[in-house]
Phi, psi and omega in degrees: 000335182299318182297326178289323177299318178297314181301315184290321181298320180299333179264013176060031178262353176236143174289161187298332182275003183279346183299319181264357179246196184272176177296143182262133188298341185284353175279119182305135182296328180298318180294317178303316181294320179296317180292322177299317181294318179301311180296318184299311183288328177293320180285340183257024179296111183300333181294342183272351187267341180232144178288162176293153178297148179292149179289163187301326186290345176292342179276354180290142175085010186260356183288161173287156181079198185282129177256115179270138182239210185296336178297340182296340179274358184228086180307131182061017181070008180294121178087001183295334180295341182269358177295136185298338180268348185276132180264332180193151176208147181215119176240003174065014184285354172277354184083011180212170174273126179246343179292127183280139175225161176308128179054024180052039187293323182294313178299324182285345188243000174238159176243131177275126190226164177252355185290335176218140174206143176278317168227162179066213186244351187231152170212168175264141175238132174238140184240129176250107173283170181303134175089352183264128170274313179100161187270167166263132181243119187254122165269118184282123182289131180281170179302326183291353175291340190248026187286336184282146178297319174241086192283155169222157188225135185230140175223132179232134175222149174252133184233151165224125178263129177288156178296351175295347174285354172289128187285354183074314173262109185291354175279351184259145173262162177227141177217142180209141177285156178251273179194170181178172180260131187229147162243122183232145170243165183302131176084000181269147173205189187288000171263357179271120181293130175292132181230012180089355179233357188240308182196166176190172175198167166221122190214171172239143170224166184239138182221152180220153178203167178198189351284155180218143175261005182294144182295341180276355184288147174269093183049049176090002187239125180266140184223129182218158167250141181218155178283144170212160182209134164267125183200166186289339188219061179295334181284350178253356175286158185235124175278102175286331180219121184105170180250125181266139172236117178273128182283130176288127180297139182298331182268006179079001179277194181298142182290156177214028177206145168225160169237147178230130181245139176300143178235113358285169179302143170254097186283147183257144176263135173296153179061031180222135180281140168221149178248137184234146178224132177251134174239127175249118180253112193282134181283160171280129178308129183095354179228154177258065183244021177271174181213161168226137181223154176224133173242145176237115183053040177084354180263125180291118183247343176211141176213128180235129179246183180055044181261141177244103176271322188221158174246351183233141184302326187283353183275076180265160173303142182249335185201165167248124177276122170261085195284134171240035187254121176262135183272344175237130189234350190271066175231137186289334184272153169292136176253139188231133174228137176257149179223148181203162169056059174279132173220136177236131194210164172266001179224159178304135187266307182085173184292161177293135174277084187283144177257004174222160184280167180303143175222000000 
């Protein structure tokens, strides 16, 4: 009854002292009935109880096996930057870095080389010397990234890890960030609890461990890429594909991060190219209808549904991180990673349509 008293007072149908007392007989019962019915049906609006159905393009990339996307129309990614859904692309074929990032961090921290390339003649090489973690490089999303009523955001990068990522001591683990889609507000970082109004992400990172006798091991060392996300409700998300681990918050409070691993693991070989794509499917505020997905060479290896990234409409993704950040730094050798064929898009991209075989 309290909510109706407030509602009536806003319409000047109750005197000011009626909030703490009973209903006053001088309010006509017909008006009370009309207002009660209006409020009842407004509050019982069925359209508010279920989220809108996902758009058709959300179904792209869900098939078993290799899923080809918009990149299939652009052999070796040539001309892909002109696709109407593509927001940015970088294949390094100018011999330099052209994709813009904050403070030109990506261009300042990689070297464009000809010794390795996934397509064309050039690729980017980044080197982590002992003691270096490395920077985060942000490509700022333009307004046209958010044109869809139910938007999704995609980032694809191809990587090759040098055998220098072997730790030499198999008792040691190695970790390095990959890339991902982020919404960030001032002052937020990975120690800030996601609350639906401040920040979130969907990203890939790479981790390795040993010793292992598996045939897929790199001289006893296993290396994988996996999906992870910072979000307000990781414990309510559902791993439709892959195995989820919810991270326990350091402060003992509610969790705000999960990792998802392919089942079975898809182990990576050093000195071999692989392409990865992250998809962030934004939820409707008030509903847990978002998703996060990860593809490896066009094969969907992780999918998480029932995700709640945001509670307010304005909390849109702000950037794609082209990460050069290593989470473990205490190794004496330089560690080297090559990158090629970066694409950022509003639609599923898919693997590169290569015109030459792996090298």
